[in-house]
FILUM-395555 format. One record per residue (C-alpha): x, y negated, z negated; residue in one letter. Coordinates in steps of 0.2 Angstrom, whole numbers. Example, Ala and Ser with C-alpha at 12.3 -4.5 7.8 and 13.67 -1.06 7.14 Angstrom:
2
R|62|22|-39|A
R|68|5|-36|S
This chain:
954
R|2|-189|227|M
R|11|-189|208|S
R|28|-192|207|K
R|31|-174|202|H
R|25|-167|218|L
R|34|-180|227|L
R|50|-174|218|L
R|48|-157|223|C
R|43|-162|242|F
R|61|-171|241|L
R|68|-155|234|F
R|62|-142|245|F
R|64|-156|260|L
R|83|-155|257|S
R|84|-137|261|F
R|70|-135|277|S
R|63|-146|290|Q
R|48|-135|289|L
R|38|-145|275|F
R|32|-161|284|L
R|18|-165|274|S
R|22|-158|256|S
R|33|-146|247|C
R|18|-135|247|F
R|12|-136|265|S
R|21|-121|272|F
R|8|-110|283|T
R|15|-96|293|N
R|9|-81|299|S
R|21|-71|291|T
R|21|-63|274|K
R|38|-70|268|I
R|39|-81|253|C
R|43|-99|261|P
R|60|-105|255|R
R|54|-121|245|G
R|46|-107|233|Q
R|61|-97|233|S
R|73|-112|227|L
R|58|-118|215|A
R|60|-101|206|L
R|77|-99|205|L
R|79|-116|198|Q
R|64|-109|184|L
R|76|-95|182|K
R|91|-106|177|K
R|82|-116|165|S
R|79|-102|153|F
R|93|-89|145|S
R|91|-71|141|I
R|93|-68|124|K
R|86|-50|119|K
R|95|-50|102|E
R|84|-64|97|N
R|69|-58|103|H
R|58|-54|89|Y
R|43|-49|101|F
R|51|-34|110|E
R|40|-22|98|S
R|24|-28|106|F
R|30|-26|122|C
R|31|-11|134|F
R|40|-12|144|P
R|52|-26|139|S
R|66|-31|150|Y
R|73|-45|158|P
R|62|-48|176|K
R|72|-62|183|T
R|91|-54|178|E
R|89|-42|193|Y
R|80|-45|210|Y
R|78|-64|209|W
R|92|-68|220|K
R|94|-80|234|E
R|90|-75|250|G
R|78|-61|248|S
R|60|-62|248|D
R|52|-69|232|C
R|36|-61|235|C
R|46|-44|231|S
R|54|-51|215|W
R|47|-45|198|D
R|32|-52|191|G
R|28|-63|208|V
R|13|-60|219|T
R|11|-70|233|C
R|-5|-72|244|D
R|-5|-60|260|L
R|-9|-72|272|V
R|-2|-90|267|T
R|13|-82|257|G
R|9|-93|242|H
R|15|-88|226|V
R|-3|-84|217|I
R|2|-73|202|E
R|17|-76|191|L
R|21|-63|176|D
R|35|-66|167|L
R|28|-60|150|S
R|41|-48|140|C
R|55|-54|149|S
R|68|-61|135|W
R|65|-77|141|L
R|73|-93|130|S
R|72|-111|132|G
R|60|-125|135|T
R|46|-128|146|I
R|48|-147|150|H
R|35|-158|160|S
R|46|-158|175|N
R|49|-140|175|S
R|47|-131|192|T
R|37|-119|184|L
R|24|-132|189|F
R|27|-133|208|C
R|15|-118|211|F
R|-2|-127|214|P
R|-10|-112|222|H
R|-6|-100|205|L
R|-23|-90|200|Q
R|-14|-79|186|R
R|1|-86|176|L
R|6|-75|161|N
R|23|-82|149|L
R|17|-69|135|A
R|31|-63|122|F
R|45|-75|126|N
R|53|-88|114|D
R|50|-106|123|F
R|52|-113|105|Y
R|52|-133|107|G
R|38|-132|121|S
R|20|-139|121|S
R|3|-133|131|V
R|6|-150|140|S
R|-4|-158|153|A
R|5|-150|167|R
R|-3|-134|163|F
R|-20|-142|167|G
R|-16|-145|184|R
R|-16|-127|190|F
R|-34|-130|197|S
R|-36|-112|204|S
R|-29|-103|189|L
R|-42|-90|184|T
R|-31|-81|172|H
R|-19|-91|158|L
R|-8|-80|144|N
R|3|-90|134|L
R|3|-80|118|S
R|17|-75|105|H
R|30|-87|115|S
R|31|-99|100|L
R|24|-115|109|F
R|19|-128|95|S
R|12|-146|95|G
R|-4|-154|103|L
R|-13|-144|115|I
R|-17|-155|129|S
R|-35|-160|134|P
R|-29|-157|150|E
R|-32|-138|148|I
R|-51|-140|149|S
R|-51|-145|166|H
R|-48|-127|170|L
R|-64|-124|175|S
R|-61|-110|184|N
R|-53|-98|171|L
R|-59|-83|167|V
R|-46|-77|153|S
R|-38|-89|141|L
R|-25|-82|129|D
R|-14|-94|117|L
R|-14|-84|103|S
R|0|-83|88|L
R|7|-100|94|N
R|5|-104|77|D
R|13|-122|78|G
R|0|-126|90|S
R|-14|-136|88|E
R|-31|-144|97|F
R|-32|-163|96|S
R|-48|-169|88|P
R|-65|-163|99|H
R|-51|-155|110|G
R|-59|-137|107|F
R|-77|-142|108|D
R|-71|-148|126|S
R|-64|-134|130|L
R|-79|-124|125|V
R|-92|-137|135|Q
R|-82|-135|151|N
R|-74|-117|154|L
R|-91|-110|157|T
R|-82|-95|166|K
R|-73|-89|152|L
R|-75|-70|147|Q
R|-59|-68|137|K
R|-55|-83|123|L
R|-41|-78|111|H
R|-34|-92|101|L
R|-30|-82|87|R
R|-17|-93|75|G
R|-22|-110|84|I
R|-28|-124|72|S
R|-44|-129|79|I
R|-50|-134|63|S
R|-68|-136|68|S
R|-86|-131|63|I
R|-92|-115|73|F
R|-99|-122|90|P
R|-116|-115|94|N
R|-113|-116|112|S
R|-103|-101|110|L
R|-117|-90|104|L
R|-125|-89|120|N
R|-111|-89|131|R
R|-117|-73|142|S
R|-101|-73|152|S
R|-90|-67|135|L
R|-82|-51|134|I
R|-69|-54|120|S
R|-69|-68|108|L
R|-54|-70|96|D
R|-54|-86|84|L
R|-47|-77|69|S
R|-35|-88|58|Y
R|-41|-104|68|C
R|-45|-115|52|G
R|-64|-114|56|L
R|-75|-121|43|H
R|-91|-125|37|G
R|-107|-113|38|R
R|-108|-100|51|F
R|-123|-103|62|P
R|-140|-94|56|D
R|-146|-94|75|N
R|-145|-79|84|D
R|-131|-72|93|I
R|-136|-68|113|H
R|-118|-61|119|L
R|-125|-46|129|P
R|-107|-42|137|K
R|-97|-46|120|L
R|-86|-31|115|E
R|-75|-39|104|L
R|-76|-52|91|L
R|-63|-58|78|Y
R|-68|-71|65|L
R|-57|-64|51|N
R|-45|-78|42|G
R|-55|-93|42|N
R|-55|-94|23|E
R|-66|-110|25|D
R|-79|-101|36|L
R|-95|-98|25|S
R|-113|-92|28|G
R|-123|-75|29|N
R|-119|-60|40|F
R|-121|-66|59|P
R|-138|-63|66|R
R|-143|-54|82|F
R|-160|-49|89|S
R|-167|-32|88|E
R|-167|-31|107|N
R|-149|-26|106|N
R|-142|-44|111|S
R|-125|-38|106|L
R|-127|-21|114|K
R|-110|-19|120|S
R|-100|-25|104|L
R|-87|-13|100|Q
R|-74|-22|87|T
R|-81|-34|74|L
R|-70|-42|62|Y
R|-76|-54|48|L
R|-64|-51|35|S
R|-54|-65|24|D
R|-67|-78|27|C
R|-83|-84|13|Q
R|-97|-75|21|F
R|-112|-69|8|S
R|-128|-61|4|G
R|-131|-44|11|S
R|-128|-33|26|I
R|-146|-32|36|P
R|-153|-15|43|A
R|-151|-22|59|S
R|-133|-17|60|L
R|-138|-1|64|E
R|-141|-8|82|N
R|-122|-8|86|L
R|-124|9|93|T
R|-107|7|103|Q
R|-98|-3|87|I
R|-79|9|83|T
R|-73|-5|72|S
R|-81|-17|58|L
R|-69|-25|46|S
R|-80|-37|33|F
R|-67|-36|17|S
R|-63|-50|5|R
R|-78|-59|7|N
R|-92|-61|-6|H
R|-105|-48|1|F
R|-115|-40|-12|S
R|-130|-28|-15|G
R|-131|-10|-10|K
R|-121|-3|7|I
R|-137|-2|20|P
R|-142|16|24|N
R|-137|13|44|V
R|-124|23|49|F
R|-135|36|58|D
R|-133|27|74|N
R|-115|21|71|L
R|-106|38|76|R
R|-93|31|86|N
R|-85|22|71|L
R|-67|24|70|I
R|-63|9|57|L
R|-75|4|42|L
R|-67|-9|31|E
R|-79|-16|18|L
R|-65|-18|4|S
R|-64|-33|-9|E
R|-83|-38|-10|N
R|-96|-36|-23|N
R|-106|-20|-16|F
R|-113|-11|-30|N
R|-124|8|-31|G
R|-120|22|-23|Q
R|-113|26|-5|L
R|-127|28|7|P
R|-130|46|13|P
R|-128|44|31|S
R|-109|39|30|I
R|-107|58|30|E
R|-113|56|48|N
R|-96|47|53|L
R|-87|61|58|T
R|-75|51|70|N
R|-69|40|57|L
R|-51|37|56|Y
R|-50|23|43|H
R|-61|20|28|L
R|-59|5|15|D
R|-72|3|2|F
R|-59|-1|-11|S
R|-62|-16|-26|Q
R|-81|-16|-25|N
R|-92|-10|-38|Q
R|-98|6|-31|L
R|-102|20|-43|E
R|-109|37|-44|G
R|-102|54|-35|A
R|-92|54|-19|I
R|-106|64|-6|P
R|-100|80|3|S
R|-102|79|21|P
R|-108|94|30|V
R|-97|93|45|N
R|-80|84|36|G
R|-70|71|43|F
R|-59|79|52|S
R|-50|63|60|S
R|-49|54|44|L
R|-33|49|40|S
R|-34|33|30|F
R|-45|34|14|L
R|-47|20|1|Y
R|-59|21|-14|L
R|-50|12|-27|G
R|-55|1|-39|Y
R|-73|5|-40|N
R|-84|14|-53|L
R|-84|32|-45|F
R|-86|46|-57|N
R|-89|66|-59|E
R|-75|76|-51|T
R|-66|73|-34|I
R|-74|82|-21|P
R|-66|97|-14|S
R|-68|92|4|W
R|-56|79|1|L
R|-43|92|-2|Y
R|-45|101|14|T
R|-42|85|28|L
R|-31|90|40|P
R|-26|73|45|S
R|-26|62|31|L
R|-11|51|28|V
R|-15|40|13|E
R|-28|44|0|L
R|-30|30|-14|D
R|-43|35|-27|L
R|-37|25|-42|S
R|-44|14|-53|H
R|-62|24|-56|N
R|-69|36|-69|K
R|-65|54|-60|F
R|-64|66|-73|T
R|-59|86|-71|G
R|-44|93|-63|R
R|-32|90|-49|I
R|-36|103|-37|V
R|-23|110|-23|E
R|-22|101|-6|F
R|-24|111|9|Q
R|-13|102|22|F
R|4|94|21|D
R|1|78|31|S
R|-3|67|16|L
R|11|53|14|E
R|3|45|1|K
R|-7|49|-16|I
R|-14|36|-28|D
R|-25|43|-42|M
R|-19|32|-55|S
R|-30|26|-69|V
R|-43|39|-71|N
R|-49|52|-83|E
R|-41|67|-74|L
R|-32|80|-85|H
R|-23|96|-83|G
R|-6|99|-74|S
R|-1|93|-59|I
R|-5|105|-45|P
R|9|114|-37|S
R|2|110|-19|S
R|9|92|-21|I
R|28|98|-23|F
R|24|105|-6|E
R|19|89|3|L
R|35|87|12|V
R|30|72|20|N
R|23|63|4|L
R|31|46|1|R
R|21|38|-14|Y
R|15|48|-28|L
R|5|38|-41|Y
R|-3|49|-55|L
R|0|35|-69|S
R|-15|33|-83|S
R|-23|49|-84|N
R|-22|62|-96|K
R|-11|76|-88|L
R|-1|88|-97|S
R|11|101|-95|G
R|32|103|-92|V
R|37|97|-76|L
R|55|105|-69|E
R|65|95|-61|T
R|67|109|-48|S
R|49|108|-42|K
R|54|92|-33|F
R|67|100|-22|E
R|55|98|-6|K
R|51|80|-10|L
R|64|73|1|R
R|55|60|9|N
R|48|53|-9|L
R|51|34|-12|I
R|39|29|-26|H
R|36|42|-42|L
R|23|36|-57|D
R|18|48|-68|L
R|17|35|-84|S
R|5|35|-97|N
R|2|54|-96|N
R|6|67|-107|M
R|19|76|-97|L
R|35|84|-102|S
R|51|86|-93|L
R|67|98|-91|T
R|81|95|-83|M
R|88|108|-70|S
R|107|109|-67|N
R|106|109|-48|N
R|93|93|-50|S
R|106|79|-45|N
R|104|82|-25|S
R|85|81|-27|M
R|74|66|-23|L
R|88|57|-10|P
R|78|44|-5|Y
R|69|39|-21|I
R|69|19|-24|E
R|57|18|-38|K
R|54|29|-56|V
R|43|26|-69|D
R|39|42|-81|F
R|36|29|-96|S
R|23|33|-109|D
R|25|52|-109|N
R|33|65|-119|N
R|49|65|-111|V
R|64|70|-124|G
R|82|76|-124|G
R|94|68|-115|I
R|92|62|-97|W
R|104|68|-85|T
R|95|67|-69|W
R|105|59|-55|N
R|92|56|-41|M
R|94|43|-28|G
R|112|40|-31|K
R|112|26|-17|Y
R|92|20|-17|T
R|86|21|-35|L
R|83|4|-40|Y
R|69|6|-53|H
R|69|18|-67|L
R|57|16|-82|N
R|59|28|-97|L
R|52|18|-110|S
R|40|23|-123|Y
R|45|42|-125|N
R|57|52|-136|S
R|72|53|-127|M
R|87|55|-140|S
R|101|53|-129|G
R|105|44|-109|F
R|118|49|-98|E
R|121|32|-85|M
R|123|39|-67|Q
R|133|33|-54|P
R|118|24|-47|W
R|123|12|-33|K
R|107|0|-32|S
R|101|1|-49|M
R|93|-16|-53|Q
R|77|-13|-67|I
R|83|2|-81|L
R|70|0|-94|D
R|75|13|-109|L
R|65|4|-124|R
R|55|12|-136|S
R|65|29|-138|N
R|75|37|-150|L
R|91|33|-142|L
R|107|37|-155|Q
R|126|32|-155|G
R|133|17|-146|P
R|126|6|-133|L
R|127|12|-115|P
R|137|-1|-102|T
R|125|-7|-90|P
R|128|-4|-72|L
R|137|-19|-62|N
R|120|-18|-49|S
R|109|-21|-65|I
R|97|-36|-68|F
R|86|-30|-81|F
R|92|-19|-95|F
R|83|-15|-110|S
R|86|-3|-123|V
R|76|-13|-138|S
R|66|-2|-151|H
R|80|12|-153|N
R|92|17|-166|K
R|107|13|-156|L
R|123|7|-168|S
R|140|1|-166|G
R|145|-16|-159|E
R|143|-24|-140|I
R|158|-21|-129|S
R|164|-35|-120|P
R|162|-26|-104|L
R|145|-29|-103|I
R|152|-48|-98|C
R|158|-40|-83|K
R|140|-36|-76|V
R|138|-51|-64|S
R|121|-48|-61|S
R|114|-47|-77|L
R|98|-57|-80|G
R|88|-49|-93|V
R|97|-41|-109|L
R|87|-36|-122|D
R|93|-25|-135|L
R|83|-29|-149|S
R|76|-19|-165|Y
R|92|-7|-165|N
R|106|-5|-178|N
R|120|-14|-168|L
R|132|-23|-178|S
R|148|-33|-178|G
R|153|-50|-169|L
R|145|-55|-153|L
R|156|-55|-140|P
R|161|-74|-135|H
R|160|-72|-117|C
R|141|-69|-117|L
R|137|-87|-117|G
R|151|-90|-102|N
R|152|-76|-91|S
R|136|-71|-84|I
R|131|-84|-73|G
R|111|-76|-70|G
R|108|-72|-87|L
R|92|-81|-91|F
R|86|-69|-106|V
R|97|-63|-120|L
R|86|-56|-134|N
R|95|-49|-149|L
R|81|-49|-162|R
R|82|-37|-178|R
R|99|-30|-178|N
R|114|-33|-190|Q
R|124|-46|-180|F
R|135|-56|-191|H
R|148|-71|-188|G
R|143|-85|-177|T
R|133|-88|-162|I
R|143|-90|-145|P
R|148|-108|-146|Q
R|153|-109|-127|T
R|138|-109|-113|F
R|145|-115|-96|F
R|137|-129|-87|K
R|122|-123|-72|G
R|117|-108|-85|N
R|101|-101|-80|S
R|96|-96|-98|I
R|79|-97|-102|K
R|75|-87|-120|T
R|88|-84|-133|L
R|81|-75|-146|D
R|94|-71|-161|F
R|80|-69|-174|N
R|83|-58|-190|S
R|102|-55|-191|N
R|115|-62|-201|Q
R|122|-76|-191|F
R|128|-91|-200|E
R|137|-107|-197|G
R|131|-121|-186|L
R|119|-121|-172|V
R|132|-122|-156|P
R|131|-140|-148|R
R|134|-133|-132|S
R|116|-128|-131|L
R|113|-144|-125|I
R|119|-140|-107|I
R|104|-125|-106|C
R|94|-136|-94|R
R|82|-122|-91|E
R|80|-116|-109|L
R|62|-112|-115|E
R|64|-102|-130|V
R|76|-104|-144|L
R|73|-92|-159|D
R|87|-93|-174|L
R|74|-88|-186|G
R|79|-77|-204|N
R|98|-78|-201|N
R|111|-88|-211|K
R|114|-103|-203|I
R|118|-118|-213|N
R|115|-134|-202|D
R|106|-152|-202|T
R|91|-152|-190|F
R|97|-152|-172|P
R|89|-166|-164|H
R|100|-165|-149|W
R|88|-150|-144|L
R|77|-165|-139|G
R|86|-167|-126|A
R|82|-150|-115|I
R|67|-154|-105|P
R|61|-137|-105|K
R|62|-130|-122|L
R|44|-125|-127|Q
R|48|-113|-143|V
R|59|-117|-156|L
R|60|-106|-172|V
R|73|-111|-186|L
R|63|-102|-201|R
R|70|-94|-215|S
R|88|-100|-214|N
R|98|-113|-224|H
R|94|-129|-214|F
R|95|-146|-225|H
R|94|-166|-224|G
R|82|-177|-217|H
R|77|-172|-199|I
R|78|-190|-196|G
R|77|-199|-179|F
R|82|-195|-161|S
R|93|-204|-149|K
R|82|-199|-135|F
R|67|-210|-131|K
R|54|-195|-129|S
R|61|-180|-137|P
R|55|-162|-137|F
R|42|-166|-123|M
R|40|-149|-119|S
R|40|-141|-137|L
R|23|-132|-141|R
R|27|-118|-155|I
R|38|-127|-168|I
R|42|-116|-183|D
R|55|-124|-197|L
R|48|-115|-212|A
R|57|-108|-226|H
R|73|-122|-226|N
R|78|-136|-235|D
R|74|-149|-227|F
R|68|-166|-237|E
R|61|-184|-232|G
R|47|-189|-225|D
R|38|-179|-211|L
R|47|-182|-194|P
R|34|-196|-188|E
R|44|-200|-170|M
R|45|-181|-165|Y
R|26|-180|-170|L
R|24|-194|-159|K
R|33|-186|-144|S
R|25|-169|-145|L
R|16|-172|-126|K
R|12|-155|-124|A
R|3|-152|-137|T
R|-9|-165|-132|M
R|-13|-160|-114|N
R|-12|-145|-106|I
R|-19|-141|-90|D
R|-22|-122|-90|E
R|-29|-119|-74|H
R|-16|-127|-65|N
R|-2|-116|-75|M
R|10|-105|-62|A
R|12|-93|-77|R
R|-2|-88|-88|K
R|12|-81|-101|Y
R|29|-87|-104|M
R|43|-77|-96|G
R|43|-67|-78|G
R|35|-55|-69|D
R|44|-39|-79|Y
R|50|-47|-96|Y
R|38|-57|-106|Q
R|43|-68|-121|D
R|36|-62|-139|S
R|36|-70|-155|I
R|35|-67|-175|I
R|23|-81|-183|L
R|14|-83|-200|T
R|-2|-88|-195|I
R|-19|-87|-207|K
R|-7|-82|-222|G
R|-2|-66|-209|L
R|14|-61|-201|E
R|8|-59|-183|I
R|18|-53|-168|K
R|14|-61|-151|F
R|19|-47|-138|V
R|16|-61|-125|K
R|16|-79|-128|I
R|1|-91|-120|L
R|6|-105|-112|K
R|-8|-115|-119|S
R|-3|-109|-137|F
R|3|-124|-149|T
R|7|-122|-167|I
R|18|-131|-182|I
R|24|-124|-196|D
R|34|-134|-210|L
R|30|-126|-224|S
R|42|-121|-240|N
R|52|-135|-236|N
R|55|-151|-248|K
R|46|-164|-235|F
R|37|-179|-245|Q
R|28|-194|-243|G
R|10|-195|-234|E
R|4|-185|-218|I
R|5|-197|-203|P
R|-11|-201|-196|E
R|-2|-198|-179|C
R|-4|-179|-183|I
R|-22|-182|-175|G
R|-15|-184|-158|N
R|-9|-166|-157|L
R|-27|-162|-151|N
R|-24|-145|-143|L
R|-15|-138|-159|L
R|-22|-121|-164|R
R|-12|-119|-180|G
R|-5|-131|-193|L
R|4|-127|-209|N
R|13|-140|-223|L
R|10|-129|-237|S
R|22|-130|-250|H
R|30|-146|-250|N
R|29|-162|-260|Y
R|16|-170|-248|L
R|6|-185|-257|V
R|-9|-197|-253|G
R|-27|-192|-244|H
R|-29|-178|-231|I
R|-31|-189|-215|P
R|-45|-192|-208|L
R|-38|-191|-189|S
R|-37|-172|-193|L
R|-55|-174|-187|K
R|-48|-174|-170|N
R|-39|-156|-168|L
R|-52|-151|-160|N
R|-44|-133|-155|M
R|-38|-130|-174|L
R|-41|-113|-180|E
R|-28|-112|-196|S
R|-26|-126|-207|L
R|-16|-124|-224|D
R|-10|-139|-233|L
R|-8|-130|-249|S
R|4|-132|-265|S
R|8|-150|-261|N
R|1|-166|-271|K
R|-12|-173|-259|S
R|-26|-182|-267|S
R|-41|-190|-265|G
R|-59|-182|-255|R
R|-59|-169|-243|I
R|-65|-177|-227|P
R|-83|-173|-223|Q
R|-78|-174|-204|E
R|-67|-159|-204|L
R|-83|-149|-203|T
R|-84|-154|-185|N
R|-68|-142|-183|L
R|-79|-128|-174|M
R|-64|-116|-172|F
R|-56|-117|-189|L
R|-56|-100|-196|E
R|-43|-102|-211|V
R|-42|-115|-221|L
R|-29|-116|-237|N
R|-31|-132|-247|I
R|-27|-123|-264|S
R|-15|-131|-278|Q
R|-17|-149|-275|N
R|-25|-165|-283|H
R|-41|-165|-273|L
R|-57|-173|-282|I
R|-76|-173|-278|D
R|-87|-161|-270|F
R|-83|-149|-256|I
R|-90|-154|-238|P
R|-104|-142|-232|Q
R|-108|-137|-215|G
R|-102|-128|-200|S
R|-85|-117|-203|Q
R|-86|-124|-221|F
R|-99|-111|-226|E
R|-86|-96|-220|T
R|-73|-100|-234|F
R|-71|-94|-250|G
R|-63|-99|-268|N
R|-45|-97|-260|D
R|-46|-111|-251|S
R|-49|-123|-265|Y
R|-42|-116|-281|Y
R|-30|-126|-291|G
R|-38|-143|-288|N
R|-48|-146|-305|P
R|-58|-161|-297|G
R|-67|-151|-284|L
R|-83|-145|-285|C
R|-98|-137|-275|G
R|-100|-122|-267|F
R|-90|-111|-264|P
R|-85|-115|-281|L
R|-92|-111|-297|S
R|-90|-127|-303|K
R|-106|-137|-299|R
R|-105|-157|-295|C
R|-116|-165|-310|T
R|-111|-181|-308|T
R|-125|-187|-296|D
R|-124|-205|-298|E
R|-107|-203|-293|V
R|-110|-193|-279|L
R|-126|-205|-275|K
R|-114|-220|-278|L
R|-101|-212|-265|S
R|-115|-210|-252|Q
R|-120|-228|-253|E
R|-103|-235|-250|I
R|-100|-224|-236|E
R|-118|-229|-229|A
R|-112|-247|-232|K
R|-96|-245|-223|L
R|-104|-237|-210|E
R|-117|-250|-207|S
R|-104|-263|-207|G
R|-102|-269|-225|F
R|-92|-287|-226|D
R|-86|-293|-243|W
R|-86|-310|-232|K
R|-104|-309|-230|I
R|-106|-305|-248|T
R|-97|-319|-254|L
R|-107|-330|-244|M
R|-124|-325|-251|G
R|-116|-326|-268|Y
R|-113|-344|-265|G
R|-130|-348|-258|C
R|-137|-338|-272|G
R|-127|-346|-285|L
R|-135|-364|-280|V
R|-153|-358|-278|I
R|-153|-349|-294|G
R|-144|-364|-303|F
R|-159|-377|-296|S
R|-172|-365|-300|L
R|-166|-363|-319|G
R|-165|-383|-319|C
R|-184|-384|-314|L
R|-188|-370|-326|I
R|-179|-378|-341|F
R|-188|-396|-337|L
R|-204|-389|-335|S
R|-204|-380|-350|G
R|-207|-363|-343|K
R|-193|-355|-351|L
R|-202|-342|-361|E
R|-210|-336|-346|W
R|-193|-333|-337|L
R|-188|-324|-355|V
R|-205|-311|-354|S
R|-200|-307|-336|I
R|-181|-301|-341|I
R|-187|-292|-356|D
R|-202|-283|-346|K
R|-187|-277|-332|N
R|-177|-271|-345|I
R|-190|-260|-353|H
R|-194|-253|-336|K
R|-174|-247|-333|K
R|-171|-239|-350|I
R|-189|-228|-349|R
R|-183|-224|-330|S
R|-165|-218|-336|T
R|-174|-206|-350|H
R|-184|-198|-336|R
R|-170|-194|-325|Q
R|-159|-187|-341|G
R|-174|-176|-345|A
R|-175|-169|-326|R
R|-156|-165|-326|R
R|-156|-156|-343|S
């Protein structure tokens, strides 16, 4: 007898002398619960607390109430207590159902729960047993047939003892997400529990391959192994589960294979629900699917199935739910789909389906949810879709539907999404009668007409409204302020909205309003309480800058005609994160509070205005600023030294101002700085050296052009630009610089043209040091920046040869070394730069032939003019000094073959000794005339050869 049973024996013995053999040996012809069991249950009650307010499972339970609270009293018959069932003969507790009882606490291994060895059913589902595990004690209920511990926050290792419950018919451990089987624990459970009819382990970590033995477990009725970490390939064997009704394998992201096989003799004849979504299944759907005549729910979403959807639905008329979304199905919808008259939910979205949508004969009177978005469907939207009496959600977005939107016949709709199609005409009046409508998306079509705000009067439940990218106009009535009281998000961008905006919709709920790319001349700020995103860019707004509301996070009025100064009141908008005032006519001095008052500000864009004075000199420590764009104003003075504390700064653009300063080398200490633009100012002096060990390690875009920098090129900084040497594009969290709503932009001179990048790729790298007074040679280390896309060193005083190391810039697209004093030859190796589109080395002192091959075949005269010593294609000057060319090639060949002056001198010495000895022998032997005749003969041959070569050239 175990220690635990002994404790139970002593516990019960102290209260009764009726238990002589053990605490569980009570036998009595009466049906009254033994006192020992009552005490054990009361002790169990005391080990838990009742916490309704913290119980998040209540929504899953009906009824839900504290079963132990009211009737579990000492002195009463425990067999009459809520959730307790006793054997009619012995009085032993054989069933304990405490599900949905608001229990909270930990089940320890010495809990009196384990003092009921005769239990046949135990249900503890939907409680809060946080900190408990499925311990070995659960494996000692030898009579247990039903065990349900689901949704109860068990965690840790599931004891292997659970596989000893050989009488189990039903086991449900679902949604105890912190629980896991030990290695081989799941396999042991499958092998030993041969009587199982229901096995639900949803969310339990199994981390195993799918066991073959489960495919032939004829007793199984319900199997749920969803989100269990199953991996490997699903068995290709036929499934023989004739009683199986429910099969859930969804959410096993590493489970692959083909569609499960089953024989045509209806080996799955009872199957009603099959979920395979969110796995890695592939291949086509077999025609044998039509044998699942009892099926009501099919979900294969988010896999890699392909091919045509088989025409197998004639026999599947019981289907209520059909989900095939996010696969690679193509072709048209099968005709038999119109026989699914009981459908409630149909989702074919995000495939490559095409053609017209078939028109059913009998209609889909029960269809409530229809999702066909992100396909290639075309033609007009079939008329039957407008007549479905139960339709709640309709998604036809991102297709190629044409024609007009027809009037809807029923008002059950809560969501309509027809965005990104080719629909035209006006919005039908019936849409404004859909009193239950919550979401309306009609963006990116060709809709036109004039909308009066009074039309929205009945859409009081509307939450999201997106009519962007159409040709709609809007007129505002005087009584429109009471409309759309619960609206949260509105997008009228890229339409024909003009006049002055006065609509005060969603006073307490509206948080996102996008009116950009219209022709509004005015905007009256409304007293919105929850506004966070207000986008008014690219309109015709005039007058002073409207002060944003205190709740606003994103505020953009760029590309308008606003004038006047920035009010210091803007510094009181403490929630402001993005402030974009670029491309206006704003002027005056900047409020100094901009740098140290708005704690959450991370984007400040003032580009292309008429601000003057100095940039705010104070930025407070711990700020969140990522982007500062002051380009194209009239700022002067020094670069603020306090920028060094902007540790999150990624973009600093001070270009096209009147700043008079030396190079701000201290910016090299900002760890995340990626873009630095100082062009067209009055910066001067030597760039010099940095006090920091590795300055500007994250810098990828450097534009110092059109200043007065002098001295040598900054070799120390060039060696430190680690971000231009290695970038892992695949592991970047963001592909473009900026956030989800705001993305950084920049104007650069590339390939001789001023180009605006509305987005900045995080892999884009460029250096522009042109139009300064740099001198000296181009350092070899520049060849280490192998991810450079553009390099411009033009209009300086650089001398020396073009570095051979430039051949390593494999990603280079534009190279401009023009208007310098470079000399020597153009390295032949530069022809290996396969992405080079623009080359300008004009106005230098380069000589010799122009290399040929690859991209060099595409460059014109403009790339080379102003180099009198250059010759060859594409210049009109031909290379006539072939001897020089031949000599140069021979020298290169010798260099490449390991030519060494030491070996030459050794050969010269040996030759001198041998030649002198032979000369003495010839002189002494009297053969001098013979030697003179040989020399004379060779001289004549050389002269004839020279004459022939000259004749060929002429």
